[in-house]
ZAVO-771680 format. One record per residue (C-alpha): residue in three letters; y, x, z; residue number from 1. Coordinates in Angstrom, 3 decimals, m for minus. Example, Ala and Ser with C-alpha at 12.3 -4.5 7.8 and 13.67 -1.06 7.14 Angstrom:
2
+--------+----------+----------+----------+-----+
: residu :        Y :        X :        Z : num :
+--------+----------+----------+----------+-----+
:    ALA :   m4.500 :   12.300 :    7.800 :   1 :
:    SER :   m1.060 :   13.670 :    7.140 :   2 :
+--------+----------+----------+----------+-----+
REM end
This chain:
390
+--------+----------+----------+----------+-----+
: residu :        Y :        X :        Z : num :
+--------+----------+----------+----------+-----+
:    MET :   m3.981 :  m22.826 :    6.137 :   1 :
:    ALA :   m1.803 :  m20.159 :    7.772 :   2 :
:    THR :   m2.258 :  m16.540 :    6.748 :   3 :
:    ALA :   m2.726 :  m13.596 :    9.068 :   4 :
:    ALA :    0.935 :  m12.628 :    8.715 :   5 :
:    ASP :    2.032 :  m16.168 :    9.605 :   6 :
:    LEU :   m0.068 :  m16.225 :   12.770 :   7 :
:    VAL :    0.630 :  m12.771 :   14.175 :   8 :
:    ASN :    3.813 :  m13.776 :   15.991 :   9 :
:    SER :    2.322 :  m16.844 :   17.674 :  10 :
:    TYR :   m0.862 :  m15.012 :   18.698 :  11 :
:    GLN :    0.189 :  m11.507 :   19.679 :  12 :
:    HIS :    3.818 :  m11.983 :   20.565 :  13 :
:    PRO :    4.309 :  m15.449 :   22.088 :  14 :
:    THR :    7.304 :  m14.345 :   24.162 :  15 :
:    SER :    8.787 :  m11.800 :   21.760 :  16 :
:    PRO :   12.557 :  m11.500 :   21.502 :  17 :
:    LYS :   14.115 :  m12.780 :   18.299 :  18 :
:    SER :   14.838 :   m9.333 :   16.849 :  19 :
:    TYR :   13.171 :   m5.936 :   17.192 :  20 :
:    GLY :   14.523 :   m3.688 :   14.492 :  21 :
:    PRO :   15.238 :   m3.581 :   10.755 :  22 :
:    ARG :   14.214 :   m6.757 :    8.960 :  23 :
:    CYS :   11.235 :   m6.813 :    6.613 :  24 :
:    LEU :   12.274 :   m6.864 :    2.958 :  25 :
:    LYS :    8.999 :   m8.599 :    2.033 :  26 :
:    CYS :    8.637 :  m11.193 :    4.789 :  27 :
:    GLY :   12.273 :  m12.008 :    5.517 :  28 :
:    ASP :   12.677 :  m14.344 :    8.489 :  29 :
:    ARG :    8.908 :  m14.578 :    9.062 :  30 :
:    CYS :    9.101 :  m11.133 :   10.686 :  31 :
:    PRO :   11.434 :  m10.802 :   13.699 :  32 :
:    GLY :   11.996 :   m7.127 :   12.912 :  33 :
:    LEU :   10.232 :   m3.771 :   12.769 :  34 :
:    ASP :    8.088 :   m2.984 :   15.794 :  35 :
:    LEU :    5.761 :   m0.110 :   14.923 :  36 :
:    HIS :    2.118 :   m0.272 :   15.885 :  37 :
:    TYR :    1.204 :    2.490 :   18.311 :  38 :
:    TRP :   m0.941 :    4.361 :   15.779 :  39 :
:    ARG :   m1.017 :    2.436 :   12.527 :  40 :
:    LYS :    1.913 :    3.110 :   10.205 :  41 :
:    ILE :    2.743 :   m0.602 :   10.045 :  42 :
:    CYS :    4.848 :   m3.247 :   11.777 :  43 :
:    LYS :    2.955 :   m5.085 :   14.536 :  44 :
:    HIS :    4.509 :   m8.393 :   13.502 :  45 :
:    CYS :    4.078 :   m8.692 :    9.740 :  46 :
:    ARG :    1.643 :   m5.790 :    9.099 :  47 :
:    CYS :    3.919 :   m4.419 :    6.363 :  48 :
:    SER :    4.656 :   m0.687 :    6.219 :  49 :
:    ARG :    7.665 :    0.921 :    7.869 :  50 :
:    GLU :    9.165 :    1.594 :    4.457 :  51 :
:    ASP :    9.030 :   m2.119 :    3.606 :  52 :
:    HIS :   11.754 :   m2.696 :    6.213 :  53 :
:    ASP :   15.504 :   m2.347 :    5.800 :  54 :
:    LEU :   15.765 :    1.130 :    7.298 :  55 :
:    GLN :   18.991 :    3.081 :    7.383 :  56 :
:    ASP :   19.103 :    6.438 :    5.633 :  57 :
:    ASP :   17.572 :    9.103 :    7.844 :  58 :
:    SER :   19.896 :   12.093 :    7.990 :  59 :
:    ASP :   17.712 :   13.977 :   10.456 :  60 :
:    SER :   16.930 :   17.243 :    8.699 :  61 :
:    GLU :   13.752 :   17.567 :   10.756 :  62 :
:    LYS :   12.358 :   14.563 :    8.927 :  63 :
:    GLN :   13.072 :   15.785 :    5.402 :  64 :
:    PRO :    9.729 :   16.549 :    3.683 :  65 :
:    ILE :   11.110 :   19.457 :    1.691 :  66 :
:    ASN :   11.778 :   21.431 :    4.884 :  67 :
:    PHE :    8.035 :   21.507 :    5.611 :  68 :
:    LEU :    7.113 :   22.691 :    2.114 :  69 :
:    PHE :    9.661 :   25.379 :    1.263 :  70 :
:    ASP :   10.733 :   27.854 :    3.941 :  71 :
:    SER :   13.532 :   29.837 :    2.406 :  72 :
:    HIS :   17.102 :   28.659 :    1.903 :  73 :
:    HIS :   16.828 :   29.869 :   m1.680 :  74 :
:    ASP :   14.059 :   27.391 :   m2.451 :  75 :
:    VAL :   16.012 :   24.402 :   m1.108 :  76 :
:    SER :   19.258 :   25.466 :   m2.783 :  77 :
:    ASP :   17.437 :   26.021 :   m6.051 :  78 :
:    LEU :   15.922 :   22.550 :   m5.794 :  79 :
:    SER :   19.335 :   20.981 :   m5.195 :  80 :
:    SER :   20.929 :   22.779 :   m8.131 :  81 :
:    ARG :   18.101 :   21.733 :  m10.442 :  82 :
:    LEU :   18.310 :   18.113 :   m9.362 :  83 :
:    GLN :   22.076 :   18.028 :   m9.881 :  84 :
:    ARG :   21.643 :   19.197 :  m13.472 :  85 :
:    LEU :   18.908 :   16.703 :  m14.305 :  86 :
:    GLY :   19.932 :   14.033 :  m16.787 :  87 :
:    PHE :   23.505 :   15.202 :  m17.318 :  88 :
:    ASP :   23.016 :   17.293 :  m20.467 :  89 :
:    ASP :   23.643 :   14.132 :  m22.463 :  90 :
:    PRO :   27.360 :   13.158 :  m22.170 :  91 :
:    SER :   26.477 :    9.481 :  m22.602 :  92 :
:    VAL :   24.365 :    9.384 :  m19.433 :  93 :
:    PRO :   27.208 :    9.518 :  m16.847 :  94 :
:    SER :   29.048 :    6.687 :  m18.573 :  95 :
:    GLN :   25.902 :    4.569 :  m18.466 :  96 :
:    ILE :   25.355 :    5.388 :  m14.801 :  97 :
:    LEU :   28.868 :    4.257 :  m13.904 :  98 :
:    THR :   28.279 :    0.768 :  m15.282 :  99 :
:    PRO :   27.523 :   m1.270 :  m12.124 : 100 :
:    GLU :   25.904 :   m4.177 :  m13.899 : 101 :
:    ASN :   23.526 :   m1.996 :  m15.897 : 102 :
:    ASP :   20.511 :   m2.402 :  m13.606 : 103 :
:    ILE :   17.988 :   m1.397 :  m16.255 : 104 :
:    VAL :   19.643 :    1.964 :  m16.878 : 105 :
:    ILE :   19.968 :    2.682 :  m13.160 : 106 :
:    HIS :   16.349 :    1.708 :  m12.506 : 107 :
:    ARG :   15.051 :    3.782 :  m15.393 : 108 :
:    ILE :   16.984 :    6.894 :  m14.409 : 109 :
:    ILE :   15.926 :    6.590 :  m10.786 : 110 :
:    SER :   12.319 :    5.918 :  m11.773 : 111 :
:    GLU :   12.333 :    9.129 :  m13.805 : 112 :
:    ASN :   12.989 :   11.128 :  m10.653 : 113 :
:    LEU :   16.736 :   11.662 :  m11.098 : 114 :
:    ARG :   17.392 :   10.534 :   m7.561 : 115 :
:    SER :   18.344 :   13.417 :   m5.307 : 116 :
:    GLN :   20.782 :   12.792 :   m2.460 : 117 :
:    THR :   23.583 :   14.285 :   m4.553 : 118 :
:    TYR :   22.715 :   12.062 :   m7.478 : 119 :
:    ILE :   22.571 :    8.957 :   m5.279 : 120 :
:    SER :   26.036 :    9.683 :   m3.884 : 121 :
:    MET :   27.407 :    9.656 :   m7.451 : 122 :
:    LEU :   26.163 :    6.130 :   m8.125 : 123 :
:    PRO :   28.368 :    3.037 :   m7.738 : 124 :
:    ARG :   28.264 :    1.803 :   m4.156 : 125 :
:    ASP :   26.300 :   m1.314 :   m5.061 : 126 :
:    LYS :   23.570 :    0.912 :   m6.530 : 127 :
:    GLN :   23.400 :    3.577 :   m3.817 : 128 :
:    LEU :   21.408 :    1.420 :   m1.390 : 129 :
:    PHE :   18.915 :    0.451 :   m4.095 : 130 :
:    ALA :   18.507 :    4.090 :   m5.147 : 131 :
:    SER :   18.088 :    5.472 :   m1.627 : 132 :
:    ARG :   15.506 :    2.810 :   m0.730 : 133 :
:    LEU :   13.476 :    3.548 :   m3.832 : 134 :
:    ARG :   13.590 :    7.289 :   m3.235 : 135 :
:    ARG :   12.685 :    6.861 :    0.444 : 136 :
:    ARG :    9.691 :    4.688 :   m0.426 : 137 :
:    GLN :    8.467 :    7.240 :   m2.938 : 138 :
:    LEU :    8.927 :   10.100 :   m0.466 : 139 :
:    GLN :    6.909 :    8.271 :    2.169 : 140 :
:    LYS :    4.212 :    7.417 :   m0.345 : 141 :
:    GLN :    3.917 :   10.809 :   m2.043 : 142 :
:    LEU :    4.958 :   13.105 :    0.836 : 143 :
:    PRO :    4.131 :   11.300 :    4.093 : 144 :
:    LEU :    5.507 :   13.148 :    7.097 : 145 :
:    HIS :    2.142 :   13.004 :    8.881 : 146 :
:    ASP :    0.726 :   15.132 :    6.054 : 147 :
:    LEU :    3.466 :   17.724 :    6.508 : 148 :
:    HIS :    3.754 :   18.339 :   10.251 : 149 :
:    PRO :    1.352 :   17.674 :   13.150 : 150 :
:    LYS :    4.104 :   16.219 :   15.358 : 151 :
:    PHE :    3.950 :   13.091 :   13.212 : 152 :
:    CYS :    0.176 :   12.745 :   13.719 : 153 :
:    ASP :   m1.707 :   10.759 :   16.350 : 154 :
:    ASN :   m3.251 :   13.069 :   18.976 : 155 :
:    LEU :   m4.884 :   15.892 :   17.027 : 156 :
:    SER :   m7.474 :   17.861 :   18.977 : 157 :
:    GLU :   m7.176 :   21.653 :   19.209 : 158 :
:    LYS :   m9.729 :   22.167 :   16.424 : 159 :
:    GLU :   m8.067 :   19.528 :   14.262 : 160 :
:    LEU :   m4.698 :   21.184 :   14.809 : 161 :
:    GLN :   m6.095 :   24.520 :   13.669 : 162 :
:    LYS :   m7.434 :   22.902 :   10.493 : 163 :
:    PHE :   m4.064 :   21.218 :    9.925 : 164 :
:    HIS :   m2.152 :   24.524 :   10.074 : 165 :
:    LYS :   m4.684 :   26.227 :    7.807 : 166 :
:    PHE :   m4.388 :   23.374 :    5.282 : 167 :
:    ALA :   m0.568 :   23.393 :    5.465 : 168 :
:    MET :   m0.370 :   27.143 :    4.903 : 169 :
:    LYS :   m2.747 :   27.010 :    1.930 : 170 :
:    ARG :   m0.763 :   24.131 :    0.438 : 171 :
:    LYS :    2.540 :   25.975 :    0.870 : 172 :
:    THR :    1.408 :   29.339 :   m0.497 : 173 :
:    ARG :   m1.019 :   28.271 :   m3.220 : 174 :
:    ALA :   m0.017 :   24.800 :   m4.388 : 175 :
:    ALA :    3.540 :   23.615 :   m3.682 : 176 :
:    GLY :    6.103 :   23.850 :   m6.452 : 177 :
:    ILE :    9.136 :   22.221 :   m8.031 : 178 :
:    GLY :    9.349 :   21.181 :  m11.654 : 179 :
:    SER :   12.157 :   22.659 :  m13.764 : 180 :
:    VAL :   13.897 :   21.262 :  m16.818 : 181 :
:    GLY :   13.997 :   23.377 :  m19.950 : 182 :
:    GLU :   14.157 :   23.121 :  m23.728 : 183 :
:    ILE :   11.255 :   23.381 :  m26.139 : 184 :
:    PRO :   11.740 :   26.571 :  m28.196 : 185 :
:    GLU :   12.372 :   26.237 :  m31.903 : 186 :
:    SER :    9.455 :   28.541 :  m32.605 : 187 :
:    GLY :    5.926 :   27.728 :  m31.587 : 188 :
:    THR :    4.040 :   24.487 :  m31.052 : 189 :
:    TYR :    3.858 :   22.783 :  m27.670 : 190 :
:    VAL :    1.758 :   19.803 :  m26.595 : 191 :
:    CYS :    2.500 :   17.679 :  m23.537 : 192 :
:    HIS :   m0.031 :   18.417 :  m20.803 : 193 :
:    ARG :   m0.267 :   14.739 :  m19.843 : 194 :
:    CYS :   m0.100 :   12.653 :  m23.049 : 195 :
:    LYS :   m1.336 :   15.449 :  m25.381 : 196 :
:    SER :    1.248 :   14.598 :  m28.041 : 197 :
:    ARG :    3.363 :   17.236 :  m29.804 : 198 :
:    MET :    6.737 :   18.066 :  m28.238 : 199 :
:    GLU :    9.714 :   18.298 :  m30.564 : 200 :
:    PRO :   11.601 :   21.632 :  m30.697 : 201 :
:    GLY :   14.920 :   21.392 :  m28.877 : 202 :
:    SER :   13.803 :   18.468 :  m26.717 : 203 :
:    PHE :   13.718 :   18.661 :  m22.932 : 204 :
:    ALA :   10.505 :   19.403 :  m21.069 : 205 :
:    MET :    9.295 :   19.995 :  m17.523 : 206 :
:    VAL :    7.658 :   23.276 :  m16.514 : 207 :
:    THR :    6.194 :   24.649 :  m13.268 : 208 :
:    ARG :    5.813 :   28.203 :  m12.022 : 209 :
:    ARG :    2.240 :   27.531 :  m10.880 : 210 :
:    MET :    0.998 :   26.600 :  m14.346 : 211 :
:    GLY :    3.171 :   28.980 :  m16.351 : 212 :
:    PRO :    5.770 :   28.546 :  m19.113 : 213 :
:    ASP :    3.279 :   27.518 :  m21.785 : 214 :
:    VAL :    2.257 :   24.322 :  m19.953 : 215 :
:    ARG :    4.876 :   21.621 :  m20.432 : 216 :
:    TRP :    5.366 :   17.915 :  m19.893 : 217 :
:    HIS :    7.646 :   15.280 :  m21.324 : 218 :
:    PRO :   10.051 :   14.319 :  m18.489 : 219 :
:    GLY :    8.413 :   10.890 :  m18.402 : 220 :
:    CYS :    4.952 :   12.474 :  m18.278 : 221 :
:    PHE :    5.634 :   14.714 :  m15.279 : 222 :
:    THR :    3.344 :   12.635 :  m13.110 : 223 :
:    CYS :    0.595 :   12.933 :  m10.518 : 224 :
:    ALA :   m2.800 :   13.317 :  m12.189 : 225 :
:    THR :   m4.299 :   10.757 :   m9.769 : 226 :
:    CYS :   m1.758 :    7.950 :   m9.291 : 227 :
:    LYS :    0.095 :    8.579 :  m12.587 : 228 :
:    GLU :    3.439 :    8.038 :  m10.842 : 229 :
:    LEU :    6.485 :   10.201 :  m11.486 : 230 :
:    LEU :    6.823 :   12.949 :   m8.896 : 231 :
:    VAL :    9.656 :   12.295 :   m6.461 : 232 :
:    ASP :   12.300 :   15.035 :   m6.671 : 233 :
:    ASN :    9.886 :   16.817 :   m9.039 : 234 :
:    ILE :    7.898 :   18.203 :   m6.080 : 235 :
:    CYS :    4.344 :   18.886 :   m7.238 : 236 :
:    PHE :    1.121 :   20.516 :   m6.044 : 237 :
:    TYR :   m1.261 :   22.516 :   m8.188 : 238 :
:    LYS :   m5.029 :   21.951 :   m8.032 : 239 :
:    HIS :   m7.884 :   22.117 :  m10.556 : 240 :
:    GLY :   m5.559 :   22.945 :  m13.460 : 241 :
:    ASP :   m3.229 :   19.974 :  m12.946 : 242 :
:    ILE :   m0.399 :   18.724 :  m10.732 : 243 :
:    TYR :   m0.491 :   16.064 :   m8.031 : 244 :
:    CYS :    1.796 :   14.375 :   m5.572 : 245 :
:    GLY :    1.423 :   15.551 :   m1.972 : 246 :
:    ARG :   m0.729 :   12.594 :   m0.935 : 247 :
:    HIS :   m3.292 :   12.959 :   m3.682 : 248 :
:    TYR :   m3.380 :   16.735 :   m3.449 : 249 :
:    ALA :   m4.447 :   16.336 :    0.185 : 250 :
:    ASP :   m6.988 :   13.688 :   m0.789 : 251 :
:    LEU :   m8.743 :   16.215 :   m3.035 : 252 :
:    ILE :   m9.464 :   18.368 :    0.017 : 253 :
:    TYR :   m9.938 :   16.011 :    2.979 : 254 :
:    PRO :  m10.721 :   12.311 :    3.447 : 255 :
:    ARG :   m7.872 :   10.046 :    4.588 : 256 :
:    CYS :   m8.109 :    7.407 :    7.301 : 257 :
:    PHE :   m7.596 :    3.966 :    5.808 : 258 :
:    ALA :   m6.238 :    2.660 :    9.117 : 259 :
:    CYS :   m3.664 :    5.259 :   10.193 : 260 :
:    ASP :   m3.113 :    6.880 :    6.765 : 261 :
:    GLU :   m3.543 :   10.371 :    8.222 : 262 :
:    ILE :   m5.743 :   13.141 :    6.865 : 263 :
:    ILE :   m9.081 :   13.292 :    8.687 : 264 :
:    PHE :   m9.659 :   16.804 :   10.050 : 265 :
:    ALA :  m12.441 :   15.741 :   12.433 : 266 :
:    ARG :  m16.038 :   16.599 :   11.517 : 267 :
:    GLU :  m17.251 :   13.076 :   12.273 : 268 :
:    TYR :  m15.734 :   10.005 :   10.717 : 269 :
:    THR :  m16.770 :    6.541 :    9.569 : 270 :
:    GLN :  m17.237 :    5.340 :    6.000 : 271 :
:    ALA :  m17.110 :    1.607 :    5.336 : 272 :
:    GLU :  m15.793 :   m0.697 :    2.617 : 273 :
:    ASN :  m15.516 :    2.304 :    0.268 : 274 :
:    GLN :  m12.965 :    3.871 :    2.619 : 275 :
:    SER :  m12.914 :    6.573 :    5.296 : 276 :
:    TRP :  m11.820 :    6.018 :    8.889 : 277 :
:    HIS :  m11.330 :    8.007 :   12.065 : 278 :
:    VAL :  m14.149 :    6.851 :   14.343 : 279 :
:    LYS :  m11.637 :    5.591 :   16.916 : 280 :
:    HIS :   m9.626 :    3.813 :   14.209 : 281 :
:    PHE :  m12.419 :    1.702 :   12.763 : 282 :
:    CYS :  m11.046 :   m1.346 :   14.533 : 283 :
:    CYS :  m10.278 :   m4.979 :   13.889 : 284 :
:    TRP :   m7.179 :   m5.122 :   11.696 : 285 :
:    TYR :   m5.800 :   m7.931 :   13.849 : 286 :
:    CYS :   m6.633 :   m7.245 :   17.510 : 287 :
:    ASP :   m7.639 :   m3.531 :   17.353 : 288 :
:    ALA :  m11.022 :   m4.162 :   18.990 : 289 :
:    PRO :  m13.440 :   m1.270 :   18.177 : 290 :
:    LEU :  m15.953 :   m2.221 :   15.484 : 291 :
:    ALA :  m18.373 :    0.727 :   15.632 : 292 :
:    GLY :  m21.834 :   m0.804 :   15.943 : 293 :
:    GLN :  m20.345 :   m4.321 :   15.860 : 294 :
:    ARG :  m20.492 :   m7.080 :   13.276 : 295 :
:    TYR :  m17.344 :   m7.451 :   11.228 : 296 :
:    ILE :  m16.095 :   m9.195 :    8.110 : 297 :
:    ALA :  m13.839 :   m7.495 :    5.547 : 298 :
:    GLN :  m10.887 :   m9.347 :    4.091 : 299 :
:    GLN :   m8.925 :   m7.478 :    1.401 : 300 :
:    THR :  m10.677 :   m4.272 :    2.533 : 301 :
:    ASN :   m9.413 :   m4.684 :    6.123 : 302 :
:    PRO :  m12.172 :   m5.243 :    8.725 : 303 :
:    TYR :  m11.924 :   m8.099 :   11.237 : 304 :
:    CYS :  m14.000 :   m8.847 :   14.291 : 305 :
:    ILE :  m15.811 :  m12.184 :   14.060 : 306 :
:    ARG :  m13.463 :  m13.877 :   16.537 : 307 :
:    CYS :  m10.279 :  m12.896 :   14.690 : 308 :
:    PHE :  m11.744 :  m13.682 :   11.299 : 309 :
:    ASP :  m12.625 :  m17.200 :   12.468 : 310 :
:    ARG :   m9.150 :  m17.677 :   13.880 : 311 :
:    LEU :   m7.364 :  m16.481 :   10.763 : 312 :
:    TYR :   m9.558 :  m17.307 :    7.801 : 313 :
:    SER :  m12.227 :  m19.851 :    8.670 : 314 :
:    LYS :  m12.055 :  m23.192 :    6.860 : 315 :
:    VAL :  m12.337 :  m26.713 :    8.243 : 316 :
:    CYS :  m15.284 :  m28.845 :    7.204 : 317 :
:    SER :  m14.172 :  m31.867 :    5.155 : 318 :
:    THR :  m16.941 :  m34.012 :    6.674 : 319 :
:    CYS :  m17.010 :  m33.279 :   10.403 : 320 :
:    GLY :  m13.571 :  m31.710 :   10.802 : 321 :
:    ASN :  m14.907 :  m28.708 :   12.725 : 322 :
:    THR :  m14.311 :  m25.036 :   11.880 : 323 :
:    ILE :  m16.785 :  m23.317 :    9.582 : 324 :
:    THR :  m17.185 :  m20.091 :   11.536 : 325 :
:    ALA :  m18.341 :  m16.746 :   10.205 : 326 :
:    ASP :  m21.760 :  m17.394 :   11.745 : 327 :
:    SER :  m22.120 :  m20.710 :    9.924 : 328 :
:    PRO :  m23.011 :  m20.888 :    6.228 : 329 :
:    GLY :  m20.523 :  m22.899 :    4.217 : 330 :
:    LEU :  m20.052 :  m24.469 :    0.818 : 331 :
:    SER :  m16.821 :  m24.898 :   m1.105 : 332 :
:    HIS :  m15.617 :  m26.843 :   m4.100 : 333 :
:    GLY :  m11.987 :  m26.405 :   m5.040 : 334 :
:    GLU :   m9.890 :  m27.091 :   m1.935 : 335 :
:    HIS :  m12.756 :  m28.726 :   m0.049 : 336 :
:    HIS :  m15.177 :  m27.005 :    2.318 : 337 :
:    TRP :  m18.314 :  m28.087 :    4.182 : 338 :
:    HIS :  m20.914 :  m26.744 :    6.553 : 339 :
:    ALA :  m23.989 :  m25.922 :    4.472 : 340 :
:    CYS :  m26.210 :  m28.341 :    6.396 : 341 :
:    PRO :  m27.667 :  m31.822 :    5.735 : 342 :
:    HIS :  m25.359 :  m33.315 :    8.351 : 343 :
:    CYS :  m22.169 :  m32.377 :    6.479 : 344 :
:    PHE :  m23.045 :  m31.723 :    2.847 : 345 :
:    SER :  m24.437 :  m35.187 :    2.224 : 346 :
:    CYS :  m23.609 :  m38.436 :    0.454 : 347 :
:    HIS :  m20.825 :  m40.311 :    2.203 : 348 :
:    THR :  m22.451 :  m43.667 :    1.464 : 349 :
:    CYS :  m26.196 :  m43.216 :    1.978 : 350 :
:    GLY :  m26.358 :  m39.907 :    3.851 : 351 :
:    LYS :  m28.630 :  m38.166 :    1.327 : 352 :
:    ASN :  m28.796 :  m34.372 :    1.652 : 353 :
:    LEU :  m26.920 :  m32.860 :   m1.331 : 354 :
:    ILE :  m27.625 :  m29.147 :   m0.824 : 355 :
:    ASN :  m28.861 :  m27.744 :   m4.157 : 356 :
:    GLN :  m28.372 :  m31.197 :   m5.680 : 357 :
:    GLN :  m25.877 :  m32.602 :   m8.142 : 358 :
:    PHE :  m23.015 :  m34.490 :   m6.519 : 359 :
:    LEU :  m19.840 :  m36.401 :   m7.242 : 360 :
:    LEU :  m16.563 :  m35.830 :   m5.398 : 361 :
:    LYS :  m13.994 :  m38.553 :   m4.914 : 362 :
:    GLU :  m11.068 :  m38.510 :   m2.513 : 363 :
:    GLY :  m12.600 :  m35.522 :   m0.724 : 364 :
:    LYS :  m15.891 :  m37.350 :   m0.129 : 365 :
:    LEU :  m19.339 :  m36.493 :   m1.494 : 366 :
:    PHE :  m21.608 :  m38.950 :   m3.326 : 367 :
:    CYS :  m25.114 :  m38.602 :   m4.687 : 368 :
:    SER :  m24.691 :  m41.104 :   m7.517 : 369 :
:    ILE :  m22.251 :  m43.317 :   m9.352 : 370 :
:    ASP :  m23.657 :  m46.326 :   m7.491 : 371 :
:    CYS :  m22.850 :  m44.796 :   m4.094 : 372 :
:    LYS :  m19.407 :  m43.812 :   m5.250 : 373 :
:    GLN :  m18.751 :  m47.287 :   m6.647 : 374 :
:    GLN :  m19.991 :  m48.899 :   m3.435 : 375 :
:    PHE :  m17.470 :  m46.851 :   m1.478 : 376 :
:    LEU :  m14.642 :  m47.664 :   m3.872 : 377 :
:    SER :  m15.490 :  m51.373 :   m3.766 : 378 :
:    PHE :  m15.718 :  m51.502 :    0.035 : 379 :
:    PRO :  m13.738 :  m48.521 :    1.350 : 380 :
:    SER :  m13.401 :  m50.041 :    4.807 : 381 :
:    LYS :  m17.122 :  m50.771 :    5.140 : 382 :
:    GLU :  m18.902 :  m48.822 :    7.884 : 383 :
:    HIS :  m20.910 :  m45.955 :    6.407 : 384 :
:    PRO :  m23.265 :  m43.517 :    8.127 : 385 :
:    LYS :  m21.481 :  m41.170 :   10.522 : 386 :
:    HIS :  m22.187 :  m37.470 :   10.181 : 387 :
:    TYR :  m21.766 :  m35.023 :   13.021 : 388 :
:    HIS :  m22.226 :  m31.269 :   12.914 : 389 :
:    GLU :  m24.484 :  m30.049 :   15.680 : 390 :
+--------+----------+----------+----------+-----+
REM end
């Protein structure tokens, strides 16, 4: 049966042009191109995120996350100089980087946060696109623009805007920082803050101004305390004696809307499926119909109205051939599905009700006994009781 992604084009966009924007790197030709939903951070066609599409590098300085976190020119310049030095203390590293076919080395270095714009420009051309995509995805995940400036948010009220600015100022003055690379002194004993193992004197370590020079991390352990992922461009946020990426720092303070991915500054919001939602955003994942006070069915955490769920996910009864809707109880066995009623879940030969009874399955048909099954196999063309779902 078709999935939701397969059916979106035929249902919502029957007369869509062949191409909208950058192609989806996940869906390929199944998505005609990026067409952003008007408030979700996803493509209307394939429901994948914006960053899953083949976007060109964004050179607009107004969309660079670092500009919202560090005001002074000194901070940005200092960040750039630190990033340029990362990973080049070892003379063997540049020679490894310049080997185009060495995908594992490139991936490992990039994954360890050595992926500033300057660093990317030094890579072989066939690796630059891979590196910039990876860095862009991590920036969007760890430092989403809608967390950094209200102009990227969906219609904040005046009170919500005030809360946003207060949160942003507190984050900038009390939490934001950039990790630095340094050596472990020959004297003294240091333990990695993340893995708790001893750090060898003379080895490289990460430090932050917020937590002081005595708190250090292995370069591979300089990760967010929540998601455990390496911090993109070594940008970190201090809270509760540890460091976090921008996304999970915000999540410690405010709930986040599962639908639009924005921080919820409103006093009232909805909680469902172990997630938080703006009241106006608790909608059907497929058609955007409001679900507050309405019946819905969750599929992979996303809520669907009954109509859309039936259209996308309901099964077809193997006996009567009709759809098993969300309002109808059903039974399944392997790839076969039936209405949970005596009309459909019954012996193909004698019509006996098989609900809560043992049954045999042959060629997609139900039987109450070996005799009934054998009778069917011996006379497959013989007329047997017809079953219709009322």
